[in-house]
C-alpha positions in Angstrom: -4.9 24.7 -26.6 -4.6 29.1 -26.2 -3.8 31.7 -24.0 -5.5 34.4 -23.3 -4.4 38.3 -23.3 -4.4 40.7 -20.3 -3.7 44.1 -19.7 -3.2 45.9 -16.5 -3.4 50.1 -17.9 -1.8 51.9 -14.7 -1.6 55.6 -14.4 2.2 54.8 -14.3 2.8 51.3 -15.7 1.9 48.9 -17.5 1.8 45.6 -17.0 0.2 42.6 -18.9 0.7 39.5 -19.6 -0.4 35.7 -21.0 -2.7 33.4 -18.8 -4.6 30.1 -19.2 -8.3 29.1 -17.8 -6.6 28.7 -14.8 -5.2 31.9 -14.3 -1.6 30.3 -15.1 0.9 33.1 -16.3 2.7 31.4 -19.3 4.7 35.3 -19.6 4.3 38.9 -18.3 6.2 42.2 -18.9 5.4 46.0 -18.1 6.1 48.9 -19.6 5.5 52.4 -18.6 3.1 54.5 -19.3 2.9 57.6 -21.4 1.3 60.4 -21.1 -0.1 60.8 -24.5 -2.8 59.3 -26.2 -1.0 58.7 -29.4 2.5 57.3 -27.4 -0.5 54.6 -25.6 -1.4 53.9 -28.6 2.0 52.9 -29.9 2.9 51.4 -27.0 0.4 49.1 -27.0 0.8 47.7 -30.3 4.7 46.7 -29.5 2.6 45.2 -26.3 0.7 43.2 -29.0 3.7 42.4 -30.7 5.8 41.1 -28.3 2.2 38.9 -26.5 2.7 37.3 -30.6 5.8 36.0 -29.8 6.1 34.9 -26.6 2.8 33.6 -27.3 4.0 31.0 -29.9 3.5 27.8 -31.2 0.1 28.3 -29.4 -2.0 31.3 -30.0 -4.1 33.9 -29.0 -7.5 33.9 -28.7 -9.1 36.6 -26.7 -7.7 39.7 -24.7 -8.8 41.8 -21.4 -8.3 45.1 -20.9 -8.4 47.0 -16.8 -8.3 50.9 -17.3 -8.1 53.4 -14.3 -11.0 55.9 -13.4 -14.8 55.7 -14.1 -15.4 53.3 -16.7 -18.9 53.1 -18.0 -19.1 49.4 -19.6 -21.9 50.3 -21.6 -20.1 53.0 -23.7 -17.0 51.2 -22.8 -15.3 55.0 -21.9 -13.9 56.4 -19.1 -15.5 59.1 -17.9 -13.0 60.5 -15.3 -9.9 59.0 -14.3 -7.8 61.1 -11.7 -4.6 59.4 -12.1 -4.9 59.3 -16.0 -7.2 61.9 -17.4 -5.4 61.8 -20.7 -8.3 58.8 -20.8 -11.2 61.0 -20.7 -14.1 60.8 -22.7 -11.3 58.4 -24.9 -13.5 55.3 -26.8 -11.6 53.0 -25.8 -13.1 50.1 -28.7 -12.7 52.2 -31.7 -9.0 52.7 -30.7 -7.9 48.4 -29.9 -9.4 47.5 -32.6 -6.7 49.1 -34.7 -4.2 47.2 -32.7 -6.3 43.6 -31.7 -7.0 41.0 -34.5 -8.9 38.9 -31.4 -12.2 39.7 -29.8 -11.8 41.8 -26.4 -13.3 43.0 -23.3 -12.4 45.8 -20.5 -13.6 46.9 -17.7 -12.1 48.6 -14.8 -8.8 47.8 -13.6 -9.6 47.4 -10.0 -12.5 45.2 -11.1 -9.7 43.1 -12.7 -7.9 43.0 -10.8 -10.2 41.8 -7.8 -11.7 39.4 -10.4 -8.0 37.4 -10.8 -7.8 37.5 -7.3 -11.0 36.2 -6.2 -9.9 33.1 -8.9 -6.4 32.7 -8.3 -5.8 33.4 -4.9 -8.4 32.8 -2.3 -7.8 28.2 -1.9 -12.2 28.3 -1.7 -13.7 30.9 -3.9 -15.7 33.5 -1.7 -19.4 34.2 -2.5 -18.2 37.3 -2.2 -14.6 39.5 -2.1 -13.3 43.4 -1.9 -10.0 43.6 -3.3 -8.5 47.2 -2.5 -4.9 48.1 -4.5 -2.8 50.0 -2.6 -0.4 51.7 -5.2 -0.4 55.5 -6.8 -3.5 55.4 -5.5 -6.3 53.0 -3.8 -8.5 50.8 -6.8 -10.9 49.0 -5.1 -13.5 45.8 -7.2 -16.0 43.8 -5.6 -17.2 40.6 -6.6 -20.5 39.0 -6.0 -21.1 35.4 -6.1 -18.9 34.4 -8.9 -19.2 37.8 -10.3 -18.4 41.9 -10.6 -20.7 43.7 -8.6 -20.3 46.8 -11.3 -23.5 48.9 -9.7 -27.1 50.6 -11.6 -24.2 52.2 -13.9 -20.9 50.7 -13.8 -19.5 52.8 -11.0 -19.2 50.9 -7.6 -16.7 50.1 -5.8 -14.8 53.3 -5.5 -13.5 52.5 -2.0 -10.9 54.4 -2.5 -13.0 57.8 -2.9 -14.6 57.0 0.6 -14.2 59.9 2.7 -12.1 58.5 5.6 -10.5 62.1 6.7 -13.1 65.3 6.3 -10.3 67.6 7.0 -8.0 66.0 5.2 -5.8 66.7 1.4 -7.7 67.4 -1.6 -8.4 64.2 -3.8 -7.5 64.3 -7.5 -11.3 63.4 -7.6 -12.2 66.4 -6.8 -13.7 65.1 -2.3 -11.3 65.9 0.5 -9.3 63.3 3.0 -10.7 60.0 0.5 -8.6 56.7 1.2 -6.7 57.1 -1.6 -5.3 60.5 -0.4 -4.2 59.3 2.9 -3.0 55.5 2.9 -1.4 55.5 -1.2 2.2 55.8 -1.7 2.3 59.1 -1.7 0.4 59.8 1.3 3.0 57.7 3.0 5.9 59.5 1.7 4.0 63.0 2.2 3.1 61.5 6.2 6.8 60.7 6.6 7.8 64.5 5.3 5.3 65.9 8.2 6.6 64.0 11.1 10.5 65.8 10.3 11.6 63.0 7.9 15.1 63.4 6.0 14.3 65.2 2.2 16.6 63.0 0.9 13.7 60.0 -0.1 10.9 60.3 -2.5 9.3 56.5 -2.4 6.7 54.4 0.5 9.2 51.7 -0.7 12.5 54.7 1.1 9.8 54.7 4.2 9.4 51.2 5.2 13.0 50.7 4.5 13.5 53.5 7.0 10.8 52.5 9.2 11.9 48.9 9.8 15.4 50.1 10.8 13.8 52.1 13.4 13.6 55.9 12.3 10.4 57.2 14.3 8.8 59.3 11.5 9.0 56.3 9.2 6.9 54.2 12.3 4.7 57.4 12.5 4.2 57.7 8.8 3.3 54.5 8.3 0.8 54.5 11.3 -0.8 57.1 10.1 -2.1 55.4 7.1 -2.5 52.2 8.3 -5.3 54.3 11.2 -7.4 55.1 7.7 -6.9 52.4 6.0 -8.6 50.8 9.0 -11.4 53.2 8.8 -11.5 52.2 5.5 -11.6 48.3 6.0 -14.5 49.1 9.1 -16.8 50.8 6.6 -16.4 47.7 4.2 -17.3 45.1 6.6 -20.2 47.3 8.4 -21.2 47.9 5.3 -20.7 45.1 3.4 -19.8 41.9 5.7 -17.9 40.2 2.9 -16.4 36.7 3.4 -12.7 38.6 2.2 -11.1 41.5 2.4 -7.6 41.3 0.0 -5.2 44.2 0.7 -2.7 44.0 -2.6 -0.9 46.7 -4.5 2.9 47.9 -3.6 2.3 49.7 -0.5 1.3 46.1 1.1 5.1 45.3 0.6 5.5 47.4 3.6 3.7 44.4 5.4 2.7 44.6 9.4 4.1 47.9 9.5 0.8 49.5 7.4 -1.6 45.9 7.9 -0.6 45.9 12.0 -2.5 49.4 13.0 -5.3 48.9 10.0 -6.6 45.8 11.6 -6.6 47.3 15.2 -8.2 50.5 14.2 -10.9 48.2 11.7 -11.7 45.9 14.9 -11.8 49.2 17.1 -14.5 51.0 14.4 -16.8 47.3 13.4 -19.4 44.9 15.0 -17.5 41.8 16.9 -19.3 39.5 14.8 -19.1 41.6 12.0 -15.1 41.6 12.0 -14.7 38.1 13.3 -16.9 36.9 10.1 -14.6 38.4 7.7 -10.9 37.2 6.7 -8.7 39.9 5.6 -5.9 38.6 3.6 -2.9 39.9 2.1 -3.2 39.3 -1.9 -1.4 36.1 -4.1 -1.3 37.8 -7.0 -0.1 40.8 -6.1 0.9 43.3 -8.9 0.2 40.7 -11.4 -3.6 40.8 -10.6 -4.9 43.4 -12.8 -3.9 41.2 -16.3 -4.3 38.3 -15.2 -8.1 39.0 -13.7 -8.1 40.8 -17.4 -6.7 37.3 -19.3 -8.7 35.5 -17.4 -12.4 37.4 -17.7 -11.6 37.5 -21.9 -11.1 34.0 -21.2 -14.5 33.3 -20.0 -16.0 35.4 -21.7 -14.7 34.2 -24.8 -16.1 30.6 -23.5 -19.4 31.7 -22.9 -19.6 33.4 -26.8 -18.8 29.7 -28.5 -21.1 27.9 -25.9 
């Protein structure tokens, strides 16, 4: 039985691996995302060589790629990537065809993370699911009736760029007060400093550690991020009333520091029956969701072409 390769290309890291048709991971790895496209091509080429070695004695039959930003499925181009602008306007298929001699498919990275979590993470696959990835930015994907919801032109589900704080920080996308600017890892560190936190700290994980130790500035930082996440959850629930909302990404390692204030605020902002009917849970696949979803999508696309 063959395997599918999945590559999740983020603004700071490329996560990759091999999966079967059930989403079982046979191998996974990670590499830093280079800022230059020529270096990105070289990095992906080395990843492909590594995946081939790890797959033996099996063969890689298909591959899936997730790219960050506003992705056009029709043109297979990232039109705008706030966290990886070097991708803007780059024709992806001709570039990747030189590197991957197997059928492959492309999509937005957050869409594929949602697909992976929908397929693997749910005990019973829901008809509707919204997945938020809280990390360097805030990615999101929507699954409706077992399919990725792309919208009219492929640009749906950019929930990270819904306005939750009209007077908030300027976002890379050009908007102000996006969910991403208020809930991302950088936002949590920024909050920490604004509440008088110590200047020797650089990551959201460090803020979480300080919060668990009882430091007031760190706890306030997560309370504020949770407040704005709750506003975002309320918008999702009142707009879509999905069966499940799944929260993943590195920031969710903070657990209830973020989740408790977020759920409190979401409940305050939703119709009670809508809130009660939506299950909100932490992601099962965590940081593997993107490459697992990319591999699964490629696997099922391949089966359909062979049917």
